[in-house]
RONU-204162 format. One record per residue (C-alpha): y, z, x. Coordinates in nm, 3 decimals. Layout:
BEGIN
<node><y>Y</y><z>Z</z><x>X</x></node>
...
//
This chain:
BEGIN
<node><y>11.751</y><z>7.206</z><x>5.030</x></node>
<node><y>11.805</y><z>6.992</z><x>5.323</x></node>
<node><y>12.160</y><z>6.975</z><x>5.502</x></node>
<node><y>12.209</y><z>6.831</z><x>5.839</x></node>
<node><y>12.099</y><z>7.118</z><x>6.013</x></node>
<node><y>11.804</y><z>7.254</z><x>5.915</x></node>
<node><y>11.620</y><z>7.265</z><x>5.575</x></node>
<node><y>11.475</y><z>7.528</z><x>5.340</x></node>
<node><y>11.165</y><z>7.462</z><x>5.088</x></node>
<node><y>10.846</y><z>7.655</z><x>4.931</x></node>
<node><y>10.500</y><z>7.600</z><x>5.110</x></node>
<node><y>10.216</y><z>7.462</z><x>4.906</x></node>
<node><y>10.051</y><z>7.770</z><x>4.918</x></node>
<node><y>10.198</y><z>7.987</z><x>4.598</x></node>
<node><y>10.017</y><z>8.335</z><x>4.685</x></node>
<node><y>10.143</y><z>8.359</z><x>4.976</x></node>
<node><y>10.458</y><z>8.690</z><x>5.013</x></node>
<node><y>10.674</y><z>8.483</z><x>5.177</x></node>
<node><y>10.668</y><z>8.123</z><x>5.042</x></node>
<node><y>10.983</y><z>8.032</z><x>5.164</x></node>
<node><y>11.035</y><z>7.839</z><x>5.465</x></node>
<node><y>11.340</y><z>7.788</z><x>5.662</x></node>
<node><y>11.359</y><z>7.550</z><x>5.956</x></node>
<node><y>11.658</y><z>7.419</z><x>6.167</x></node>
<node><y>11.712</y><z>7.089</z><x>6.381</x></node>
<node><y>12.065</y><z>7.227</z><x>6.516</x></node>
<node><y>11.976</y><z>7.306</z><x>6.857</x></node>
<node><y>11.814</y><z>7.043</z><x>7.002</x></node>
<node><y>11.803</y><z>6.684</z><x>6.869</x></node>
<node><y>11.491</y><z>6.581</z><x>6.795</x></node>
<node><y>11.329</y><z>6.938</z><x>6.779</x></node>
<node><y>11.265</y><z>7.115</z><x>6.466</x></node>
<node><y>11.213</y><z>7.506</z><x>6.480</x></node>
<node><y>11.066</y><z>7.781</z><x>6.283</x></node>
<node><y>11.350</y><z>8.049</z><x>6.212</x></node>
<node><y>11.055</y><z>8.223</z><x>5.964</x></node>
<node><y>10.940</y><z>8.263</z><x>5.636</x></node>
<node><y>11.056</y><z>8.439</z><x>5.375</x></node>
<node><y>10.962</y><z>8.613</z><x>5.020</x></node>
<node><y>11.290</y><z>8.396</z><x>4.836</x></node>
<node><y>11.476</y><z>8.104</z><x>4.853</x></node>
<node><y>11.815</y><z>8.284</z><x>4.926</x></node>
<node><y>11.674</y><z>8.471</z><x>5.175</x></node>
<node><y>11.566</y><z>8.199</z><x>5.377</x></node>
<node><y>11.915</y><z>7.996</z><x>5.294</x></node>
<node><y>12.100</y><z>8.317</z><x>5.416</x></node>
<node><y>11.839</y><z>8.316</z><x>5.774</x></node>
<node><y>11.913</y><z>7.958</z><x>5.813</x></node>
<node><y>12.330</y><z>8.013</z><x>5.759</x></node>
<node><y>12.279</y><z>8.320</z><x>6.019</x></node>
<node><y>12.059</y><z>8.055</z><x>6.267</x></node>
<node><y>12.323</y><z>7.849</z><x>6.243</x></node>
<node><y>12.643</y><z>8.019</z><x>6.314</x></node>
<node><y>12.429</y><z>8.165</z><x>6.640</x></node>
<node><y>12.135</y><z>7.904</z><x>6.708</x></node>
<node><y>12.021</y><z>8.110</z><x>7.041</x></node>
<node><y>12.004</y><z>8.439</z><x>6.829</x></node>
<node><y>11.685</y><z>8.347</z><x>6.697</x></node>
<node><y>11.489</y><z>8.415</z><x>7.040</x></node>
<node><y>11.621</y><z>8.778</z><x>6.961</x></node>
<node><y>11.416</y><z>8.791</z><x>6.700</x></node>
<node><y>11.069</y><z>8.754</z><x>6.872</x></node>
<node><y>11.110</y><z>8.993</z><x>7.160</x></node>
<node><y>10.894</y><z>9.287</z><x>7.137</x></node>
<node><y>10.922</y><z>9.664</z><x>7.146</x></node>
<node><y>10.770</y><z>9.619</z><x>7.483</x></node>
<node><y>10.989</y><z>9.354</z><x>7.578</x></node>
<node><y>11.255</y><z>9.491</z><x>7.522</x></node>
<node><y>11.199</y><z>9.802</z><x>7.682</x></node>
<node><y>11.129</y><z>9.680</z><x>8.006</x></node>
<node><y>11.527</y><z>9.526</z><x>7.971</x></node>
<node><y>11.649</y><z>9.890</z><x>7.918</x></node>
<node><y>11.480</y><z>9.970</z><x>8.158</x></node>
<node><y>11.610</y><z>9.755</z><x>8.459</x></node>
<node><y>11.954</y><z>9.876</z><x>8.331</x></node>
<node><y>11.912</y><z>10.263</z><x>8.256</x></node>
<node><y>11.653</y><z>10.422</z><x>8.513</x></node>
<node><y>11.849</y><z>10.281</z><x>8.805</x></node>
<node><y>12.087</y><z>10.567</z><x>8.664</x></node>
<node><y>11.927</y><z>10.888</z><x>8.634</x></node>
<node><y>11.763</y><z>11.134</z><x>8.882</x></node>
<node><y>11.383</y><z>11.078</z><x>9.039</x></node>
<node><y>11.240</y><z>11.347</z><x>8.793</x></node>
<node><y>11.417</y><z>11.220</z><x>8.545</x></node>
<node><y>11.291</y><z>10.861</z><x>8.581</x></node>
<node><y>10.950</y><z>10.975</z><x>8.589</x></node>
<node><y>10.952</y><z>11.165</z><x>8.279</x></node>
<node><y>11.087</y><z>10.854</z><x>8.103</x></node>
<node><y>10.833</y><z>10.616</z><x>8.207</x></node>
<node><y>10.576</y><z>10.857</z><x>8.125</x></node>
<node><y>10.674</y><z>10.871</z><x>7.767</x></node>
<node><y>10.666</y><z>10.536</z><x>7.775</x></node>
<node><y>10.339</y><z>10.458</z><x>7.838</x></node>
<node><y>10.278</y><z>10.652</z><x>7.533</x></node>
<node><y>10.474</y><z>10.469</z><x>7.322</x></node>
<node><y>10.142</y><z>10.165</z><x>7.305</x></node>
<node><y>10.154</y><z>10.214</z><x>6.914</x></node>
<node><y>10.506</y><z>10.006</z><x>6.896</x></node>
<node><y>10.465</y><z>9.782</z><x>7.212</x></node>
<node><y>10.333</y><z>9.462</z><x>6.999</x></node>
<node><y>10.602</y><z>9.552</z><x>6.734</x></node>
<node><y>10.855</y><z>9.291</z><x>6.693</x></node>
<node><y>11.192</y><z>9.471</z><x>6.797</x></node>
<node><y>11.396</y><z>9.370</z><x>6.508</x></node>
<node><y>11.131</y><z>9.437</z><x>6.268</x></node>
<node><y>11.081</y><z>9.758</z><x>6.351</x></node>
<node><y>11.190</y><z>9.987</z><x>6.046</x></node>
<node><y>11.207</y><z>10.391</z><x>6.014</x></node>
<node><y>10.858</y><z>10.417</z><x>5.895</x></node>
<node><y>10.706</y><z>10.264</z><x>6.167</x></node>
<node><y>10.907</y><z>10.501</z><x>6.408</x></node>
<node><y>10.834</y><z>10.752</z><x>6.181</x></node>
<node><y>10.439</y><z>10.660</z><x>6.104</x></node>
<node><y>10.472</y><z>10.729</z><x>6.517</x></node>
<node><y>10.608</y><z>11.055</z><x>6.541</x></node>
<node><y>10.436</y><z>11.161</z><x>6.295</x></node>
<node><y>10.074</y><z>11.117</z><x>6.476</x></node>
<node><y>10.246</y><z>11.228</z><x>6.798</x></node>
<node><y>10.063</y><z>11.547</z><x>6.911</x></node>
<node><y>10.280</y><z>11.716</z><x>7.094</x></node>
<node><y>10.569</y><z>12.018</z><x>7.143</x></node>
<node><y>10.844</y><z>11.994</z><x>6.893</x></node>
<node><y>11.105</y><z>12.005</z><x>7.230</x></node>
<node><y>10.900</y><z>11.701</z><x>7.371</x></node>
<node><y>10.900</y><z>11.540</z><x>7.024</x></node>
<node><y>11.314</y><z>11.551</z><x>7.073</x></node>
<node><y>11.293</y><z>11.414</z><x>7.420</x></node>
<node><y>11.087</y><z>11.101</z><x>7.257</x></node>
<node><y>11.319</y><z>11.030</z><x>7.007</x></node>
<node><y>11.603</y><z>11.038</z><x>7.279</x></node>
<node><y>11.421</y><z>10.812</z><x>7.462</x></node>
<node><y>11.373</y><z>10.552</z><x>7.182</x></node>
<node><y>11.734</y><z>10.618</z><x>7.013</x></node>
<node><y>11.848</y><z>10.460</z><x>7.385</x></node>
<node><y>11.629</y><z>10.215</z><x>7.367</x></node>
<node><y>11.757</y><z>10.067</z><x>6.989</x></node>
<node><y>12.142</y><z>10.178</z><x>7.116</x></node>
<node><y>12.050</y><z>9.890</z><x>7.412</x></node>
<node><y>11.954</y><z>9.639</z><x>7.140</x></node>
<node><y>12.263</y><z>9.703</z><x>6.966</x></node>
<node><y>12.481</y><z>9.637</z><x>7.261</x></node>
<node><y>12.339</y><z>9.318</z><x>7.310</x></node>
<node><y>12.367</y><z>9.188</z><x>6.993</x></node>
<node><y>11.947</y><z>9.207</z><x>6.896</x></node>
<node><y>12.010</y><z>9.424</z><x>6.608</x></node>
<node><y>12.214</y><z>9.536</z><x>6.339</x></node>
<node><y>12.128</y><z>9.922</z><x>6.344</x></node>
<node><y>11.937</y><z>10.213</z><x>6.467</x></node>
<node><y>11.680</y><z>10.333</z><x>6.282</x></node>
<node><y>11.548</y><z>10.564</z><x>6.493</x></node>
<node><y>11.883</y><z>10.789</z><x>6.434</x></node>
<node><y>11.685</y><z>10.889</z><x>6.065</x></node>
<node><y>11.335</y><z>10.998</z><x>6.254</x></node>
<node><y>11.216</y><z>11.371</z><x>6.094</x></node>
<node><y>11.092</y><z>11.593</z><x>6.428</x></node>
<node><y>10.958</y><z>11.841</z><x>6.192</x></node>
<node><y>10.989</y><z>12.213</z><x>6.227</x></node>
<node><y>10.872</y><z>12.391</z><x>6.551</x></node>
<node><y>10.484</y><z>12.471</z><x>6.547</x></node>
<node><y>10.256</y><z>12.511</z><x>6.876</x></node>
<node><y>9.989</y><z>12.235</z><x>6.962</x></node>
<node><y>9.801</y><z>12.435</z><x>7.102</x></node>
<node><y>9.788</y><z>12.820</z><x>7.133</x></node>
<node><y>9.724</y><z>12.955</z><x>7.552</x></node>
<node><y>9.358</y><z>12.995</z><x>7.597</x></node>
<node><y>9.441</y><z>13.274</z><x>7.904</x></node>
<node><y>9.142</y><z>13.337</z><x>8.132</x></node>
<node><y>8.936</y><z>13.652</z><x>8.120</x></node>
<node><y>8.925</y><z>13.947</z><x>8.390</x></node>
<node><y>8.552</y><z>13.754</z><x>8.362</x></node>
<node><y>8.635</y><z>13.496</z><x>8.472</x></node>
<node><y>8.886</y><z>13.597</z><x>8.704</x></node>
<node><y>8.577</y><z>13.785</z><x>8.889</x></node>
<node><y>8.391</y><z>13.479</z><x>8.912</x></node>
<node><y>8.643</y><z>13.278</z><x>9.022</x></node>
<node><y>8.664</y><z>13.549</z><x>9.322</x></node>
<node><y>8.287</y><z>13.552</z><x>9.369</x></node>
<node><y>8.281</y><z>13.180</z><x>9.433</x></node>
<node><y>8.627</y><z>13.146</z><x>9.599</x></node>
<node><y>8.499</y><z>12.954</z><x>9.918</x></node>
<node><y>8.381</y><z>12.702</z><x>9.654</x></node>
<node><y>8.551</y><z>12.353</z><x>9.697</x></node>
<node><y>8.917</y><z>12.421</z><x>9.529</x></node>
<node><y>8.860</y><z>12.740</z><x>9.334</x></node>
<node><y>9.154</y><z>12.896</z><x>9.578</x></node>
<node><y>9.378</y><z>12.641</z><x>9.356</x></node>
<node><y>9.298</y><z>12.811</z><x>9.020</x></node>
<node><y>9.332</y><z>13.178</z><x>9.200</x></node>
<node><y>9.690</y><z>13.056</z><x>9.354</x></node>
<node><y>9.776</y><z>12.977</z><x>9.028</x></node>
<node><y>9.659</y><z>13.270</z><x>8.859</x></node>
<node><y>9.846</y><z>13.505</z><x>9.060</x></node>
<node><y>10.153</y><z>13.337</z><x>9.119</x></node>
<node><y>10.200</y><z>13.199</z><x>8.762</x></node>
<node><y>10.381</y><z>12.930</z><x>8.913</x></node>
<node><y>10.395</y><z>12.546</z><x>8.737</x></node>
<node><y>10.139</y><z>12.313</z><x>8.891</x></node>
<node><y>10.426</y><z>12.084</z><x>8.983</x></node>
<node><y>10.557</y><z>12.363</z><x>9.210</x></node>
<node><y>10.288</y><z>12.465</z><x>9.369</x></node>
<node><y>10.243</y><z>12.028</z><x>9.442</x></node>
<node><y>10.584</y><z>12.041</z><x>9.529</x></node>
<node><y>10.524</y><z>12.332</z><x>9.779</x></node>
<node><y>10.648</y><z>12.251</z><x>10.108</x></node>
<node><y>10.492</y><z>12.454</z><x>10.399</x></node>
<node><y>10.820</y><z>12.566</z><x>10.550</x></node>
<node><y>10.879</y><z>12.738</z><x>10.249</x></node>
<node><y>10.527</y><z>12.946</z><x>10.270</x></node>
<node><y>10.636</y><z>13.297</z><x>10.466</x></node>
<node><y>10.246</y><z>13.465</z><x>10.516</x></node>
<node><y>10.359</y><z>13.737</z><x>10.706</x></node>
<node><y>10.639</y><z>13.859</z><x>10.485</x></node>
<node><y>10.390</y><z>13.779</z><x>10.154</x></node>
<node><y>10.625</y><z>13.501</z><x>9.971</x></node>
<node><y>10.738</y><z>13.201</z><x>9.915</x></node>
<node><y>11.032</y><z>13.027</z><x>9.795</x></node>
<node><y>11.001</y><z>12.733</z><x>9.534</x></node>
<node><y>11.072</y><z>12.643</z><x>9.173</x></node>
<node><y>11.163</y><z>12.382</z><x>8.932</x></node>
<node><y>11.254</y><z>12.280</z><x>8.587</x></node>
<node><y>11.554</y><z>12.513</z><x>8.485</x></node>
<node><y>11.785</y><z>12.698</z><x>8.642</x></node>
<node><y>11.673</y><z>13.032</z><x>8.648</x></node>
<node><y>11.350</y><z>12.918</z><x>8.803</x></node>
<node><y>11.553</y><z>12.721</z><x>9.099</x></node>
<node><y>11.465</y><z>12.867</z><x>9.450</x></node>
<node><y>11.312</y><z>13.169</z><x>9.357</x></node>
<node><y>11.130</y><z>13.414</z><x>9.541</x></node>
<node><y>10.741</y><z>13.472</z><x>9.481</x></node>
<node><y>10.565</y><z>13.712</z><x>9.576</x></node>
<node><y>10.192</y><z>13.655</z><x>9.734</x></node>
<node><y>9.924</y><z>13.909</z><x>9.598</x></node>
<node><y>9.747</y><z>14.053</z><x>9.902</x></node>
<node><y>9.416</y><z>13.897</z><x>9.858</x></node>
<node><y>9.592</y><z>13.582</z><x>9.852</x></node>
<node><y>9.675</y><z>13.584</z><x>10.177</x></node>
<node><y>9.361</y><z>13.446</z><x>10.313</x></node>
<node><y>9.329</y><z>13.189</z><x>10.080</x></node>
<node><y>9.672</y><z>13.087</z><x>10.146</x></node>
<node><y>9.603</y><z>13.040</z><x>10.534</x></node>
<node><y>9.342</y><z>12.821</z><x>10.471</x></node>
<node><y>9.564</y><z>12.592</z><x>10.312</x></node>
<node><y>9.819</y><z>12.649</z><x>10.559</x></node>
<node><y>9.731</y><z>12.369</z><x>10.829</x></node>
<node><y>10.007</y><z>12.290</z><x>11.071</x></node>
<node><y>10.026</y><z>11.881</z><x>11.040</x></node>
<node><y>10.029</y><z>11.929</z><x>10.673</x></node>
<node><y>10.405</y><z>11.895</z><x>10.499</x></node>
<node><y>10.298</y><z>12.087</z><x>10.187</x></node>
<node><y>10.053</y><z>12.343</z><x>10.114</x></node>
<node><y>9.839</y><z>12.155</z><x>9.890</x></node>
<node><y>9.751</y><z>11.814</z><x>10.097</x></node>
<node><y>9.493</y><z>11.604</z><x>10.144</x></node>
<node><y>9.461</y><z>11.321</z><x>10.384</x></node>
<node><y>9.671</y><z>11.119</z><x>10.151</x></node>
<node><y>9.935</y><z>11.353</z><x>10.199</x></node>
<node><y>10.094</y><z>11.493</z><x>9.879</x></node>
<node><y>9.834</y><z>11.541</z><x>9.590</x></node>
<node><y>9.899</y><z>11.416</z><x>9.245</x></node>
<node><y>9.838</y><z>11.620</z><x>8.935</x></node>
<node><y>9.611</y><z>11.394</z><x>8.808</x></node>
<node><y>9.394</y><z>11.459</z><x>9.066</x></node>
<node><y>9.432</y><z>11.813</z><x>9.040</x></node>
<node><y>9.339</y><z>11.827</z><x>8.749</x></node>
<node><y>9.040</y><z>11.637</z><x>8.812</x></node>
<node><y>8.915</y><z>11.888</z><x>9.078</x></node>
<node><y>9.074</y><z>12.184</z><x>8.805</x></node>
<node><y>8.786</y><z>12.096</z><x>8.514</x></node>
<node><y>8.502</y><z>11.997</z><x>8.752</x></node>
<node><y>8.525</y><z>12.394</z><x>8.901</x></node>
<node><y>8.512</y><z>12.510</z><x>8.544</x></node>
<node><y>8.281</y><z>12.282</z><x>8.472</x></node>
<node><y>8.026</y><z>12.393</z><x>8.838</x></node>
<node><y>8.095</y><z>12.778</z><x>8.718</x></node>
<node><y>7.972</y><z>12.734</z><x>8.352</x></node>
<node><y>8.355</y><z>12.843</z><x>8.239</x></node>
<node><y>8.532</y><z>12.815</z><x>7.931</x></node>
<node><y>8.714</y><z>12.445</z><x>7.883</x></node>
<node><y>9.114</y><z>12.541</z><x>8.022</x></node>
<node><y>9.403</y><z>12.404</z><x>8.069</x></node>
<node><y>9.645</y><z>12.436</z><x>8.419</x></node>
<node><y>9.906</y><z>12.547</z><x>8.257</x></node>
<node><y>9.702</y><z>12.832</z><x>8.095</x></node>
<node><y>9.684</y><z>13.002</z><x>8.471</x></node>
<node><y>10.051</y><z>13.082</z><x>8.428</x></node>
<node><y>10.024</y><z>13.231</z><x>8.065</x></node>
<node><y>9.741</y><z>13.408</z><x>8.225</x></node>
<node><y>9.979</y><z>13.571</z><x>8.539</x></node>
<node><y>10.202</y><z>13.639</z><x>8.311</x></node>
<node><y>9.981</y><z>13.858</z><x>8.069</x></node>
<node><y>9.809</y><z>13.983</z><x>8.409</x></node>
<node><y>10.141</y><z>14.138</z><x>8.522</x></node>
<node><y>10.280</y><z>14.269</z><x>8.174</x></node>
<node><y>9.971</y><z>14.457</z><x>8.121</x></node>
<node><y>9.952</y><z>14.620</z><x>8.502</x></node>
<node><y>10.290</y><z>14.820</z><x>8.401</x></node>
<node><y>10.534</y><z>14.647</z><x>8.645</x></node>
<node><y>10.905</y><z>14.691</z><x>8.535</x></node>
<node><y>11.045</y><z>14.359</z><x>8.328</x></node>
<node><y>11.310</y><z>14.280</z><x>8.583</x></node>
<node><y>11.019</y><z>14.223</z><x>8.809</x></node>
<node><y>10.817</y><z>14.045</z><x>8.581</x></node>
<node><y>11.121</y><z>13.810</z><x>8.474</x></node>
<node><y>11.207</y><z>13.773</z><x>8.827</x></node>
<node><y>10.882</y><z>13.626</z><x>8.924</x></node>
<node><y>10.808</y><z>13.402</z><x>8.636</x></node>
<node><y>11.152</y><z>13.253</z><x>8.680</x></node>
<node><y>11.248</y><z>13.201</z><x>8.275</x></node>
<node><y>11.578</y><z>13.163</z><x>8.128</x></node>
<node><y>11.696</y><z>13.510</z><x>8.076</x></node>
<node><y>11.742</y><z>13.574</z><x>8.428</x></node>
<node><y>11.972</y><z>13.437</z><x>8.659</x></node>
<node><y>11.980</y><z>13.467</z><x>8.999</x></node>
<node><y>12.322</y><z>13.612</z><x>9.173</x></node>
<node><y>12.244</y><z>13.532</z><x>9.518</x></node>
<node><y>12.015</y><z>13.270</z><x>9.665</x></node>
<node><y>11.831</y><z>13.505</z><x>9.868</x></node>
<node><y>11.699</y><z>13.822</z><x>9.746</x></node>
<node><y>11.737</y><z>14.145</z><x>9.934</x></node>
<node><y>11.457</y><z>14.344</z><x>10.106</x></node>
<node><y>11.491</y><z>14.582</z><x>9.883</x></node>
<node><y>11.435</y><z>14.306</z><x>9.562</x></node>
<node><y>11.148</y><z>14.175</z><x>9.805</x></node>
<node><y>10.981</y><z>14.503</z><x>9.852</x></node>
<node><y>10.960</y><z>14.575</z><x>9.411</x></node>
<node><y>10.846</y><z>14.225</z><x>9.343</x></node>
<node><y>10.545</y><z>14.282</z><x>9.628</x></node>
<node><y>10.479</y><z>14.578</z><x>9.474</x></node>
<node><y>10.467</y><z>14.455</z><x>9.096</x></node>
<node><y>10.186</y><z>14.180</z><x>9.210</x></node>
<node><y>10.022</y><z>14.409</z><x>9.383</x></node>
<node><y>9.974</y><z>14.611</z><x>9.109</x></node>
<node><y>9.721</y><z>14.335</z><x>8.971</x></node>
<node><y>9.347</y><z>14.443</z><x>9.103</x></node>
<node><y>9.083</y><z>14.246</z><x>8.960</x></node>
<node><y>8.909</y><z>14.078</z><x>9.256</x></node>
<node><y>8.592</y><z>14.364</z><x>9.215</x></node>
<node><y>8.672</y><z>14.309</z><x>8.798</x></node>
//
């Protein structure tokens, strides 16, 4: 079938899954543009009709998932905070299986297959879904697509990705034995404070009070912000060694603030050289929670130190009595000579 703005015809190879081709000549004189190939003649005619209504929409049909994501980033990221921005960028990097898909052709089955292969917690999957949903809403906003398939992605029931592998008493004893070994102190500081790794890496020297044996830090949740972390008496020499007048952060190198990827590498190197089991950095926090709970410290002190959501600060600064109770709780952990 031909008309003044294009044609539809069946290609010679009848074994093709999509043998019908739609071609338009209505954009630039003398230039033929292939709109696409289709399973039936009617689908090809419909595509030609839609193209002639909006000739330039054909370019949208060629945009990949990665290209639309880059467009969305330029509009969306300036509107969000630094932490949220970093989280979004981290997730987009892991969406590489979707990068080369034509955005307008992405179906629920493609997205569901991607989510089924994600080895992250249910909560993190929800964050991925939220980001992908925003990208598809952007596509609808600019008439690149008509509907959002991400709405129907199934996250599935909550399941733990991996059980925590806490450090044993024997492993902690080895860490103390070789505490002068380069970067072993970082692992001990994490184990004896329960800090999240990002909390330690962003801990500024001005919030470290060595003589009074505490630090002020916190992130992630409202309950965890600006909380007081007591320093175990055995940690003081390690903290003093890290405390450099020329540094802005407690954990710092010649290049300044240390990145998570760097610490992760150093963490694994220490474990390997000391012939300890494989651990994740977050296992140090689980270890701390277990140790302080087993030490017999009162539950309120534990909640205060760890900074979980069921503890809410009524004031930004602890009273002297609060600090005394927390120091008492932390000193009940005694494993240096285990």
